[in-house]
VEXKOL-431562 format. One line per 3 residues: number of its first residue (from 1); their letters; for each residue x, y, z of N, C-alpha, C. Coordinates in Angstrom, 1 decimal, always signed. Atoms other than C-alpha are relative to their C-alpha. Layout:
BEGIN
NUM	a	X/Y/Z/X/Y/Z/X/Y/Z; ...
//
This chain:
BEGIN
1	mpl	+1.1/+0.2/-0.6/+144.2/+117.5/+78.9/+0.7/-1.5/+0.9; -0.2/+1.4/-0.8/+144.7/+114.8/+81.9/-0.8/-1.0/+0.1; +0.7/+1.0/+0.5/+143.4/+111.5/+81.3/-1.1/-0.1/+1.3
4	arr	+0.7/+0.8/-0.8/+140.5/+110.4/+83.5/+0.2/-1.3/+0.8; -0.2/+1.0/-0.4/+140.9/+108.2/+86.1/-1.5/-0.6/+0.3; +1.2/+0.7/-0.3/+138.7/+105.3/+86.6/-0.5/-0.5/+1.1
7	ftp	+0.1/+0.0/-1.3/+137.0/+105.4/+89.9/-0.6/-2.0/+0.0; +0.7/+1.3/+0.0/+136.6/+101.3/+91.0/-0.5/+0.3/+1.7; +0.2/-0.2/-1.2/+134.5/+101.4/+94.3/+0.3/-1.4/+0.9
10	ltt	-0.7/+1.7/-0.7/+135.7/+99.2/+97.3/-1.4/-0.6/+0.5; +0.7/+0.7/-0.4/+133.8/+96.5/+98.2/-0.3/+0.1/+1.5; +0.4/-0.1/-1.6/+131.7/+96.2/+101.7/+0.1/-1.1/+0.1
13	vde	+0.2/+1.5/-0.6/+131.9/+93.2/+103.8/-1.8/-0.4/-0.2; +1.3/+0.6/+0.6/+128.3/+93.1/+103.4/-0.5/-0.8/-1.7; -0.2/+0.2/+1.7/+128.7/+93.1/+99.6/+0.5/-1.8/+0.0
16	fla	-0.6/+1.4/+0.1/+131.0/+90.5/+100.0/-0.7/-1.2/+0.6; +0.4/+1.2/-0.6/+129.4/+88.1/+102.1/-1.7/+0.0/-0.4; +1.4/+0.4/+0.6/+126.3/+88.3/+100.0/+0.3/-0.7/-1.6
19	mef	-0.7/+0.8/+1.2/+128.6/+86.9/+97.1/-0.1/-1.2/+0.1; -0.4/+1.3/+0.1/+128.5/+83.5/+95.7/+1.1/-0.1/-0.8; -1.1/+0.6/+0.6/+131.7/+82.0/+94.7/-0.5/-1.4/-0.7
22	rdd	+0.5/+0.7/+0.7/+131.3/+79.8/+92.3/+1.6/-1.5/-0.3; -1.3/+1.1/+0.1/+134.8/+77.8/+93.2/-0.1/-0.4/+1.3; -0.5/+0.7/-1.4/+136.1/+75.9/+96.2/+1.0/+1.1/+1.3
25	ary	-1.2/-0.6/-0.6/+138.8/+78.4/+97.0/-0.6/+0.9/+1.3; +0.2/-0.9/-1.2/+139.0/+81.0/+100.4/-0.2/+1.2/-0.7; -0.1/-1.5/+0.1/+138.3/+84.4/+100.0/+0.1/+0.8/+1.0
28	elv	+0.2/-0.8/-0.8/+138.7/+87.4/+102.2/+0.3/+1.4/-0.8; +0.1/-1.5/+0.8/+138.2/+91.1/+101.6/+1.1/+0.4/+1.0; -1.1/-0.5/-0.7/+141.2/+93.2/+102.3/-0.3/+1.9/-0.6
31	dge	+0.2/-1.3/+0.3/+140.9/+97.0/+102.3/-0.6/+0.0/-1.2; +0.9/+0.1/+0.7/+137.9/+96.5/+100.3/+0.2/-1.0/-1.5; -0.2/+0.7/+1.4/+139.4/+94.0/+97.3/-0.1/-1.1/+0.5
34	ivg	+0.3/+1.7/+0.2/+138.5/+90.5/+97.1/+1.5/-1.0/-0.1; -1.2/+0.2/-0.3/+141.9/+88.5/+97.7/-0.4/-1.6/+0.1; -0.1/+1.1/-0.3/+142.1/+84.9/+97.2/+0.9/-0.6/+0.8
37	qah	-0.8/+0.8/-0.9/+143.7/+82.1/+99.0/+0.4/-1.4/-0.6; -0.1/+1.3/+0.6/+145.4/+78.9/+98.0/-0.6/-1.0/+1.1; +0.8/+0.9/-0.5/+144.1/+75.6/+98.8/+1.0/-0.3/+1.4
40	psp	-1.0/+0.6/-1.2/+145.6/+74.1/+102.2/+0.8/-1.2/-0.5; -1.0/+1.6/+0.4/+148.2/+71.4/+101.7/-0.8/-0.8/+1.2; +0.1/+1.3/-1.1/+147.7/+68.2/+103.6/+0.8/+0.3/+1.4
43	ahs	-0.8/-0.3/-1.2/+150.4/+69.4/+106.3/-0.7/+1.1/+0.6; +0.9/-0.6/-0.2/+148.1/+72.2/+106.8/-1.2/-0.3/+0.6; +1.3/+0.8/-0.3/+144.7/+70.4/+107.1/+0.3/-0.4/+1.4
46	tlq	+0.2/+0.8/-1.3/+146.3/+68.1/+109.5/+0.2/+1.0/+1.2; -0.3/-0.8/-1.5/+147.4/+70.8/+112.1/-1.2/+0.6/+0.4; +1.2/-0.9/-0.9/+144.4/+72.8/+112.1/-1.2/-1.1/+0.4
49	ial	+0.9/+1.1/-0.5/+142.4/+69.3/+112.6/+0.4/-0.2/+1.5; -0.9/+0.1/-1.8/+145.0/+68.5/+115.9/-0.6/+1.2/+0.6; +0.0/-1.1/-0.5/+144.8/+72.1/+116.9/-1.8/+0.0/+0.9
52	gaa	+1.6/+0.0/-0.9/+141.1/+72.3/+117.0/-0.5/-1.1/+0.8; +0.2/+1.1/-1.0/+140.7/+69.0/+118.6/+0.5/+0.6/+1.3; -0.7/+0.1/-1.6/+142.9/+70.0/+121.4/-0.4/+1.5/+0.6
55	lrd	+0.5/-1.3/-0.6/+141.5/+73.5/+121.8/-1.3/-0.1/+0.3; +1.8/+0.1/-0.2/+137.5/+72.4/+121.7/+0.4/-1.0/+1.4; -0.2/+0.5/-1.2/+139.0/+69.8/+124.5/+0.4/+0.8/+1.0
58	alr	-0.4/-1.3/-0.8/+140.6/+72.4/+126.2/-1.1/+0.8/+0.8; +0.8/-0.8/-0.6/+138.2/+74.4/+126.5/-1.0/-0.3/+0.6; +1.2/+0.8/-0.8/+135.3/+72.3/+127.5/+0.4/-0.3/+1.7
61	ekg	-0.6/+0.3/-1.2/+137.7/+71.3/+130.7/+0.5/+1.6/+0.6; -0.1/-1.6/-0.7/+138.0/+75.1/+131.2/-1.1/+1.0/+0.5; +1.2/-0.2/-0.5/+134.4/+75.5/+131.2/-0.6/-0.2/+0.8
64	krd	+0.8/+0.9/-1.3/+133.7/+72.9/+133.9/+0.8/+0.9/+0.9; -0.8/-1.0/-1.3/+136.6/+74.8/+136.0/-0.5/+1.4/+0.4; -0.1/-1.6/-0.1/+135.8/+78.4/+135.5/-1.5/+0.3/-0.4
67	gsr	+1.6/-0.4/+0.5/+131.9/+78.3/+134.0/+0.1/+0.9/-1.1; -0.3/-0.8/+1.3/+133.5/+80.0/+130.9/-1.1/-0.6/-1.2; +0.8/+0.7/+1.0/+131.2/+79.3/+127.7/+1.0/+0.4/-1.5
70	cra	-1.0/-0.1/+1.2/+134.2/+79.5/+124.9/+0.1/-1.0/-0.5; +0.0/+1.0/+0.8/+134.4/+77.8/+121.8/+0.9/+0.1/-1.3; -0.2/-0.3/+1.0/+136.5/+77.1/+119.3/-0.2/-0.2/-1.7
73	lse	+0.6/-0.2/+1.0/+136.0/+78.0/+115.6/+0.9/-0.3/-1.0; -0.8/+0.0/+1.1/+137.6/+76.8/+112.3/-0.6/+0.6/-1.3; +0.0/-0.6/+1.5/+138.0/+78.9/+108.9/-1.2/+1.4/+1.0
76	agv	+0.6/-1.0/-0.3/+136.9/+81.8/+111.3/-0.1/+1.3/-0.4; +0.0/-1.3/+0.4/+135.6/+85.0/+109.9/+0.1/+0.9/+1.0; -0.1/-1.2/-0.8/+136.9/+88.0/+111.4/-0.2/+1.4/-0.1
79	rph	+0.1/-1.4/+0.3/+135.7/+91.4/+111.4/+0.9/+1.0/+0.6; -0.9/-0.8/-1.3/+138.9/+93.5/+112.6/-0.5/+1.2/+0.0; +0.4/-1.3/-0.5/+138.5/+96.8/+114.2/+0.4/+1.3/-1.3
82	fdp	-0.4/-1.2/+1.1/+140.3/+98.8/+111.4/-0.7/+0.0/-1.1; +1.3/-0.3/+1.1/+137.6/+99.9/+108.9/-0.2/-1.6/-0.3; +0.2/+1.5/+0.2/+135.7/+96.9/+109.3/-1.1/+0.0/-1.3
85	thn	+0.9/-0.1/+0.8/+133.4/+98.1/+106.7/+0.8/-0.7/-1.2; -0.8/+0.4/+1.2/+135.8/+96.9/+104.2/+1.0/-1.1/+0.0; -1.1/+1.2/-0.3/+138.0/+94.1/+106.0/-0.8/-1.1/+0.5
88	yrv	+0.2/+1.6/-1.0/+137.0/+90.3/+106.5/+0.8/-0.7/-0.5; -1.2/+0.9/+0.0/+140.0/+88.2/+107.4/-0.8/-1.5/+0.1; +0.7/+1.5/+0.1/+139.5/+84.4/+107.5/+1.1/-0.6/+1.1
91	adl	-0.8/+0.7/-0.5/+141.6/+82.8/+110.5/-0.1/-1.8/-0.2; +0.2/+1.0/+0.0/+142.4/+79.4/+110.5/-0.9/-1.0/+1.0; +0.4/+0.7/-1.2/+141.5/+78.5/+114.0/-0.2/+1.4/+0.8
94	avt	+0.0/-1.6/-0.9/+140.2/+81.3/+116.4/-1.1/-0.5/+1.3; +0.8/+0.2/-1.2/+138.7/+81.1/+120.3/-0.6/+1.3/+0.0; +0.7/-1.2/-0.3/+135.9/+83.5/+121.1/-1.2/-0.5/+1.0
97	cep	+0.5/+0.3/-1.3/+133.7/+83.8/+124.4/-1.2/+0.6/-0.3; +1.3/-0.6/+0.6/+130.7/+85.8/+122.3/-0.9/-0.8/+0.0; +1.2/+0.8/+0.2/+127.5/+84.4/+122.7/-0.3/-0.8/-1.7
100	fdp	+0.4/+0.2/+1.4/+126.6/+82.0/+119.8/-1.1/+0.2/-0.5; +1.1/-0.6/+1.0/+124.5/+83.6/+116.9/-0.1/-0.5/-1.1; +0.2/+0.8/+1.6/+123.9/+81.3/+113.7/+0.0/+0.8/-0.8
103	eip	+0.2/-1.2/+0.9/+122.9/+84.7/+111.9/+1.0/+0.9/-0.5; -0.7/-0.8/+0.1/+126.1/+86.4/+112.4/+1.6/-1.2/-0.6; -1.1/+1.2/+0.8/+129.2/+84.5/+110.0/+1.4/+0.6/+0.4
106	ytt	-1.6/+0.0/-0.3/+132.3/+86.0/+111.8/-0.4/+0.7/+1.6; -0.3/-0.2/-1.2/+133.6/+86.8/+115.3/+0.6/+1.9/-0.2; -1.0/-1.6/+0.4/+134.6/+90.7/+116.0/+0.3/-0.1/+1.6
109	apv	-0.7/-0.3/-1.0/+135.7/+89.7/+119.4/+0.5/-1.7/+0.2; -0.7/+1.2/-0.6/+138.1/+86.6/+119.6/+0.7/+0.6/+0.8; -1.1/-0.3/-1.0/+140.5/+86.2/+122.2/+1.3/-1.1/-1.0
112	llv	-1.3/+0.9/+0.3/+142.8/+83.5/+120.3/+0.0/-0.1/-1.3; -0.1/+0.4/+1.4/+143.7/+83.7/+116.6/+1.1/-0.9/-0.3; -0.9/+0.8/+0.5/+145.6/+81.4/+114.7/+0.0/-0.6/-1.3
115	eil	-0.4/+0.1/+1.3/+147.4/+81.0/+111.5/+0.7/-1.2/-0.4; -0.7/+1.1/+0.5/+148.9/+77.9/+109.9/+0.8/+0.6/-1.3; -1.1/-1.2/+1.2/+152.0/+79.7/+107.7/+0.2/-1.7/-0.7
118	spt	-0.9/+0.7/+1.2/+152.6/+77.7/+104.3/+0.8/+0.6/-1.0; -1.7/-0.8/+1.3/+155.4/+78.4/+101.7/-0.8/+0.9/-0.7; +0.4/-0.8/+0.9/+152.9/+80.1/+99.4/-0.6/+1.1/+0.3
121	eek	+0.9/-1.3/-0.5/+150.8/+82.1/+101.7/+0.6/+1.0/+1.0; -0.8/-0.7/-0.9/+153.3/+82.9/+104.3/-0.1/+1.7/+0.4; -0.1/-1.3/-0.4/+153.9/+86.7/+103.9/-1.6/+0.4/-0.2
124	aqr	+1.2/-0.5/+0.0/+149.9/+87.5/+103.4/-0.6/-0.6/+1.5; +0.3/+1.2/-1.7/+149.1/+84.8/+106.9/+0.7/+1.2/+0.9; -0.9/-0.7/-0.5/+152.0/+87.1/+108.2/-0.9/+1.4/+0.3
127	akl	+0.4/-1.9/+0.1/+150.4/+90.9/+107.2/-1.4/-0.2/+0.9; +1.1/+0.1/-0.9/+147.3/+89.7/+109.5/+0.4/+0.4/+1.5; -1.0/-0.4/-1.5/+149.6/+90.2/+112.6/-0.9/+0.9/+0.4
130	hay	+0.3/-1.4/-0.5/+148.4/+94.0/+112.9/-1.4/+0.3/+0.3; +1.4/-0.2/-0.4/+144.9/+93.8/+112.2/-0.7/-1.1/+1.1; +0.7/+0.8/-1.0/+144.1/+90.9/+114.7/+1.0/+0.6/+1.2
133	aam	-0.7/-0.8/-1.2/+146.7/+92.8/+117.2/-0.8/+1.1/+0.7; +0.8/-1.8/+0.0/+144.2/+96.1/+116.7/-1.5/-0.4/+0.7; +1.5/+0.4/-0.3/+141.4/+93.8/+117.9/+0.2/+0.2/+2.0
136	psv	+0.1/-0.1/-1.2/+140.9/+94.8/+121.8/-0.1/-1.4/+1.0; +0.4/+0.7/-0.8/+139.8/+91.5/+122.7/+1.0/-1.2/-0.1; -1.0/+0.8/+0.5/+142.6/+89.7/+121.2/+1.1/-0.3/+0.7
139	rei	-0.7/+0.0/-0.8/+144.9/+87.9/+123.8/+1.2/-0.7/-0.3; -0.8/+0.6/+0.5/+146.8/+85.7/+121.8/+0.0/-0.3/-1.3; -0.2/+0.0/+1.4/+148.1/+85.3/+118.3/+1.3/-1.4/-0.2
142	lfl	-0.9/+1.2/+0.2/+149.5/+81.9/+117.2/+0.5/-0.1/-1.7; -0.4/+1.1/+1.2/+151.7/+80.7/+114.2/+0.4/-0.9/-0.3; -0.5/+1.4/+0.1/+152.2/+77.3/+113.4/+0.4/+0.0/-1.5
145	dsr	-0.2/+0.7/+1.1/+154.4/+76.1/+111.0/-0.3/-1.2/-1.1; +0.3/+1.4/+0.5/+153.5/+73.5/+108.5/+1.1/-0.6/-0.3; -1.1/+0.6/+0.6/+157.0/+72.5/+107.3/+1.2/-0.7/+0.8
148	tir	-0.5/+0.3/-1.3/+158.6/+71.9/+110.8/-0.5/+0.3/+1.3; +0.4/-0.1/-1.0/+158.0/+71.8/+114.1/+0.3/+1.3/+0.8; -0.5/-1.6/-0.3/+157.9/+75.7/+115.2/-1.4/+0.7/+0.2
151	ael	+0.8/-0.3/-0.5/+155.5/+77.7/+116.6/+0.4/+1.6/+0.4; -0.9/-1.2/-0.9/+155.7/+81.7/+117.3/-1.8/+0.5/+0.7; +0.7/-0.8/-0.4/+153.2/+83.2/+119.7/+0.1/+1.5/+0.9
154	hrr	+0.3/-1.1/-0.5/+152.5/+86.5/+120.7/-1.2/-0.1/+0.7; +0.8/+0.0/-1.2/+150.8/+87.2/+123.9/-0.6/+1.2/+0.8; -0.3/-1.3/-0.6/+149.8/+90.5/+125.3/+0.7/+0.0/+1.7
157	dsd	-0.2/+0.2/-1.4/+151.1/+91.2/+129.1/-0.6/+0.6/+0.6; +0.6/+0.1/-0.9/+150.2/+91.8/+132.1/-0.7/+1.9/-0.2; +0.2/-1.6/+0.2/+150.0/+95.9/+131.0/-0.8/-0.1/-1.2
160	nlw	+0.9/+0.4/+0.7/+148.1/+94.6/+128.0/+0.5/+0.9/-1.3; -0.8/+0.1/+0.9/+150.8/+95.1/+125.8/+0.5/-1.0/-1.1; -0.6/+1.4/+0.8/+152.5/+93.1/+122.7/+1.1/+0.0/+0.0
163	paa	-1.4/+0.1/-0.1/+155.9/+92.1/+123.2/+0.7/+0.5/-1.0; -0.6/+0.0/+1.6/+158.4/+93.2/+120.6/+0.4/-1.1/-0.9; -0.5/+1.0/+0.5/+159.3/+89.9/+119.6/-1.1/-1.0/+0.2
166	pev	+1.1/+0.8/-0.6/+157.0/+86.5/+120.0/+0.6/-1.2/+0.9; -0.6/+0.7/-0.6/+157.8/+83.6/+121.8/-0.2/-1.1/-0.8; -0.2/+1.2/+1.2/+159.2/+80.8/+119.5/+0.2/-0.9/+0.7
169	lee	+0.5/+1.4/-0.3/+158.2/+77.2/+120.2/+1.0/-0.8/-1.1; -1.0/+0.8/+1.1/+160.9/+74.5/+118.5/-0.7/-1.2/+0.8; +0.2/+1.4/-0.3/+160.2/+70.7/+119.0/-0.1/-0.5/+1.5
172	dgr	-0.1/+0.0/-1.3/+161.0/+70.5/+122.7/-1.1/+0.8/+0.6; +0.6/-1.4/-0.6/+158.5/+73.4/+123.8/-1.3/-0.7/+0.3; +1.2/-0.3/-0.5/+155.4/+73.5/+125.6/-0.7/+1.0/-1.0
175	lvl	+1.0/-0.7/+0.1/+152.5/+74.9/+123.9/-1.1/+0.5/+1.1; +0.7/-0.2/-0.7/+150.7/+76.9/+126.4/-0.9/+1.3/-0.6; +0.9/-0.8/+0.5/+147.5/+78.9/+125.3/-0.9/+0.4/+1.3
178	eta	+0.6/-0.8/-1.1/+146.2/+80.8/+128.3/-1.4/+0.1/-0.2; +1.1/-0.3/-0.2/+143.0/+82.0/+126.7/-1.0/-1.4/-0.4; +0.6/+1.6/+0.0/+142.1/+78.0/+125.9/+0.0/-0.8/+1.0
181	gld	-0.5/+1.5/-0.9/+143.6/+76.3/+128.9/+0.7/-0.8/-0.4; -0.9/+1.3/+0.5/+145.6/+74.6/+126.8/+1.6/-0.1/+0.0; -1.2/+0.2/-0.5/+148.8/+73.2/+128.0/+0.3/-1.4/-0.6
184	mpl	-0.8/+1.6/+0.4/+150.7/+70.2/+125.9/+1.2/+0.1/-0.8; -1.3/+0.0/+0.8/+153.9/+69.4/+124.3/-0.2/+0.0/-1.4; +0.3/-0.4/+1.3/+154.0/+71.3/+120.7/+0.2/-1.1/-1.2
187	ael	-0.5/+1.2/+1.1/+155.6/+68.0/+118.9/-1.5/-0.6/-0.3; +0.7/+0.7/-0.6/+152.3/+66.6/+120.1/-1.1/+0.4/-1.9; +0.6/-0.6/+1.0/+150.5/+68.6/+117.3/+0.2/-0.4/-1.4
190	yrd	-0.9/+0.6/+1.0/+152.9/+67.4/+114.8/-0.4/-1.7/-0.6; -0.2/+1.5/-0.3/+152.7/+63.5/+115.5/-0.5/-0.4/-1.3; +0.3/+1.2/+1.0/+150.7/+62.2/+112.4/+0.3/+0.6/-1.2
193	lgf	-0.8/-0.5/+1.3/+152.8/+64.5/+109.8/+1.3/-0.7/+0.2; -0.9/+0.4/-0.4/+155.7/+62.4/+111.2/+1.3/+0.4/-0.1; -1.8/-1.1/+0.1/+158.5/+65.2/+111.9/+0.4/-0.6/+1.6
//
C-alpha cells in the first residue's frame, strides 16, 4: 500500500500580508512558501540610503521637467505577474509612477527595481531577475554589488526586449537610470564605504 502524502497548502499573498512576524527579519513569499532573508550588512544599508536619496532627488527634478509623479520606494513590496496569488517579493529599492494609495502595501507596476547584492543572499537576489523582467511595467533592473564598485544594469531596448547580457559598470562608470532621470558617477554611491 503506498504511503499517503501529506498536502501542505500554499500560502497566499493575502494570508502572508496578514501574518505578524515576531522578529525583525525580512520575509518574502516565493511560490507559496515563506522565505526569510538575511539582515542587511552595513555596506548594503549604506548603498541603499545613498541610491534612495539620489533617486528621490532625480525623480523630483524629472517631475519638474516633464510633470511625472513617480516616486522611490525602499523595501518595496512587489507582486510579480507570474502567479501573483502566491508570490510577494521585496526589492531593496523601486521606482513606480502609480498613484499613491496608503492602503496597498505593494507595487504592481514598478518601472525600476534594484537589488543590492550581498555574499550570503546573492543567489536568491539574482533569482528575482526573471520575476521582475516578466512585469510589463519594468524598464530597468539594477544589481549593485556591496563588496566592490560594480553594477549590472538590465534595460529593455527600443523593441521592448531584454538584452542577452546586462550593461556592466565599474569604478569609472556612470550610472544612468532613464526611468528616474538619474545620471551620476557610480563611485559616488560608494563614497561613504571608502572604496
